[in-house]
C-alpha atoms as one frame of an Amber mdcrd trajectory, in Angstrom:
protein
  20.821  68.221  66.950  18.531  71.135  67.826  19.333  70.640  71.496  23.076
  70.762  70.739  22.628  73.969  68.758  20.684  75.513  71.630  23.434  74.610
  74.117  26.088  76.032  71.780  24.160  79.280  71.324  23.626  79.668  75.070
  27.376  79.520  75.661  28.313  82.184  73.108  29.653  85.490  74.331  28.314
  88.841  73.221  29.204  92.384  74.070  28.358  95.905  72.945  29.712  99.340
  73.735  28.194 102.672  72.709  30.276 105.679  73.746  30.173 109.367  72.902
  32.661 112.013  74.003  32.367 115.788  73.683  34.598 118.808  74.206  33.964
 121.158  77.124  36.311 124.050  77.930  39.064 122.617  75.774  38.931 119.221
  77.498  37.243 116.063  76.208  34.728 114.446  78.541  32.439 111.421  78.466
  28.920 112.261  77.368  27.282 108.835  76.919  28.445 105.355  77.886  26.483
 102.142  77.396  27.938  98.693  78.085  26.324  95.332  77.526  27.596  91.773
  77.850  31.308  91.052  78.150  32.670  94.355  76.787  33.701  97.201  79.067
  35.259 100.612  78.420  37.440 102.429  80.919  38.840 105.972  80.829  42.165
 106.317  82.648  44.019 109.641  82.849  40.852 111.738  82.475  42.778 114.912
  83.341  44.410 115.029  79.887  43.030 117.252  77.120  42.674 114.196  74.873
  40.615 111.460  76.510  41.891 107.888  76.402  39.487 104.936  76.239  40.474
 101.319  76.907  38.238  98.480  75.704  38.228  95.328  77.845  36.790  91.971
  76.757  35.993  90.126  79.977  35.218  86.961  77.981  38.971  86.461  77.561
  38.869  86.092  73.784  36.483  85.183  70.992  35.191  81.850  69.738  32.830
  80.755  66.985  29.439  82.405  67.236  30.530  85.222  69.569  29.276  88.675
  68.589  30.769  92.012  69.555  29.908  95.576  68.592  31.704  98.839  69.380
  30.349 102.273  68.466  32.468 105.338  69.254  31.385 108.923  68.517  33.615
 111.968  68.885  31.778 115.289  69.113  32.754 118.641  67.612  36.268 119.642
  68.653  36.740 116.617  70.928  39.775 114.313  70.927  39.856 110.602  71.749
  42.538 107.915  71.707  40.916 104.478  71.941  42.388 101.004  72.076  42.224
  97.641  73.811  43.651  96.424  77.093  45.319  93.422  75.456  45.679  91.583
  72.196  42.350  90.051  71.143  42.461  86.299  70.562  40.156  84.508  68.121
  40.007  80.792  68.857  39.135  77.771  66.744  35.564  77.429  65.553  33.792
  74.279  64.434  31.074  76.269  62.692  29.995  79.912  62.783  32.382  82.849
  62.649  33.123  85.284  65.447  31.557  88.587  64.435  32.860  92.090  65.141
  31.164  95.342  64.101  33.088  98.589  64.664  31.456 101.974  64.010  33.465
 105.192  64.303  31.934 108.672  63.953  33.896 111.923  64.158  32.223 115.325
  63.927  33.675 118.674  62.752  37.075 119.407  64.224  37.085 116.145  66.153
  40.101 113.858  66.379  39.985 110.087  66.826  42.814 107.572  67.015  41.600
 103.952  67.032  44.693 101.972  68.038  43.778  98.524  69.370  46.431  95.970
  70.119  46.753  93.190  67.575  44.131  90.535  66.878  45.625  87.018  67.031
  43.941  84.266  65.032  44.475  80.639  65.999  44.301  77.668  63.648  40.767
  77.159  62.276  39.604  80.479  63.694  36.781  82.156  61.795  36.450  85.942
  62.001  33.994  88.231  60.210  34.603  91.936  60.838  32.944  95.132  59.616
  34.460  98.574  60.094  32.279 101.572  59.215  33.671 105.098  59.594  31.839
 108.402  59.147  33.997 111.547  59.224  32.932 115.158  58.988  34.830 117.182
  56.390  37.089 118.813  58.998  37.542 115.754  61.237  40.782 113.786  61.537
  41.365 110.096  62.059  44.082 107.487  62.535  43.106 103.802  62.499  45.663
 101.015  62.952  44.398  97.429  62.800  46.879  94.553  63.079  46.280  90.842
  62.479  48.632  88.033  63.508  48.071  84.511  62.192  49.354  82.348  65.026
  52.034  83.062  67.635  55.413  82.368  66.049  57.157  82.173  69.433  54.818
  79.295  70.364  55.359  77.461  67.089  51.753  78.006  66.032  50.612  77.955
  62.411  47.204  78.918  61.065  46.741  76.237  58.438  42.989  76.692  57.938
  40.461  79.351  58.824  38.432  82.321  57.662  39.058  86.050  57.663  36.346
  88.242  56.148  37.212  91.908  56.679  35.089  94.772  55.291  36.048  98.472
  55.611  34.026 101.530  54.546  35.038 105.164  55.122  32.815 108.137  54.338
  34.069 111.695  54.585  31.544 114.506  54.483  28.958 111.886  53.485  30.985
 110.723  50.462  32.462 107.230  50.216  36.243 107.676  49.865  37.578 104.260
  50.876  36.099 100.782  50.541  37.734  97.395  50.616  36.887  93.816  51.443
  39.454  91.140  52.198  38.655  87.438  52.372  40.985  84.573  53.244  39.075
  81.318  53.389  40.379  77.785  53.652  44.135  77.184  53.382  45.333  80.420
  54.985  48.972  79.378  55.496  49.194  78.413  51.840  47.738  81.758  50.765
  50.036  83.780  53.031  53.044  81.984  51.599  52.292  83.309  48.104  54.692
  86.113  47.039  51.796  88.344  45.972  49.986  87.922  49.321  52.411  87.994
  52.277  55.495  86.099  50.997  55.452  83.939  54.117  54.733  86.724  56.589
  52.156  85.973  59.276  51.580  89.488  60.657  49.827  92.216  58.676  48.355
  95.624  59.425  46.490  98.482  57.796  46.903 102.081  58.940  44.337 104.579
  57.665  45.040 108.310  58.022  42.632 111.154  57.278  43.508 113.712  56.176
  46.586 112.295  54.496  48.692 113.505  51.596  52.240 113.993  50.374  53.556
 115.044  53.785  52.190 111.821  55.288  53.859 109.742  52.575  57.190 111.498
  53.022  57.185 111.036  56.810  56.621 107.281  56.526  58.897 106.670  53.549
  61.753 108.409  55.340  61.795 105.456  57.781  62.238 102.796  55.120  65.613
 101.623  56.449  64.273 101.274  59.998  61.389  98.898  59.296  61.777  95.235
  60.244  59.225  94.098  57.664  57.685  95.514  54.522  55.815  98.815  54.673
  54.125 100.627  51.807  51.942 103.731  51.790  49.881 105.617  49.228  47.444
 108.552  49.252  44.313 109.483  47.329  40.952 111.177  47.982  42.537 113.127
  50.838  43.447 109.986  52.810  46.587 107.884  53.213  46.690 104.122  53.670
  49.747 102.181  54.838  50.131  98.415  54.552  52.500  96.483  56.776  53.660
  92.866  56.559  56.138  91.179  58.889  57.445  87.748  59.807  55.868  87.828
  63.288  53.908  89.961  65.722  56.983  91.472  67.402  58.360  92.777  64.105
  54.944  94.134  63.167  54.602  95.950  66.514  58.036  97.505  65.995  57.030
  98.834  62.596  53.650 100.098  63.770  55.230 102.042  66.640  57.775 103.586
  64.267  55.117 104.505  61.704  52.794 106.095  64.261  55.718 108.051  65.715
  56.453 109.385  62.228  52.832 110.560  62.069  53.297 112.224  65.496  50.444
 110.101  66.786  50.582 109.491  70.573  50.237 105.851  71.535  47.843 104.433
  74.124  49.737 104.008  77.379  49.139 100.248  77.368  51.224  99.972  74.180
  54.304 101.094  76.090  53.708  99.800  79.635
């Protein structure tokens, strides 16, 4: 048994990225880049005022026991749009969870948009994710994280699995948003409940800081255009939108519409 565990551990993927960008002459430039394991970060279109970062997972997905960490820091007055090259896939696990740790730091006057493509969970996938965000008082942030439980077009259903998702946001050193979501066991049964997803298999959270009444009005004005359900509320100087749809395509439609309402430019890979 110990030998089997050792073989399993030796075949697990890991990857870490540490990146810092800073403003220079009104243009954002790379200041520090560290890559380890199967994660890479690329910076296309470096001539733009706002830098764009693309995260690539060369492992081709995630399986039980894989560990990934991403740390992005945006310096004073800098602007970064960061996302992923493709949808991340989390495959079936017979034991340990795939682990993801995301750390976002934005200094005074900095702007960060974290807009990865959706994470797709397969049946019996196990994912444990931590998102920790530290914003300066004058920083701004848009985070959009989407989860899809199985590919509807392929007839896939996530009957069993684990999702443990923990978010913490501090602004000016003060905790202003904290939530933990856990779906463990019969995921399809839970998602079918009216108070959970009413049968939807695609969900997303969009976090906006600063966010207030103007943010709410811009999103609510699109109510008739959404393919799924979208709700948004604001408190503590932030706005949080929740999206639920019947499949990944409907969710992507609603996310694009919502981000357009916020006048948030999309990563080029979202539209190409």
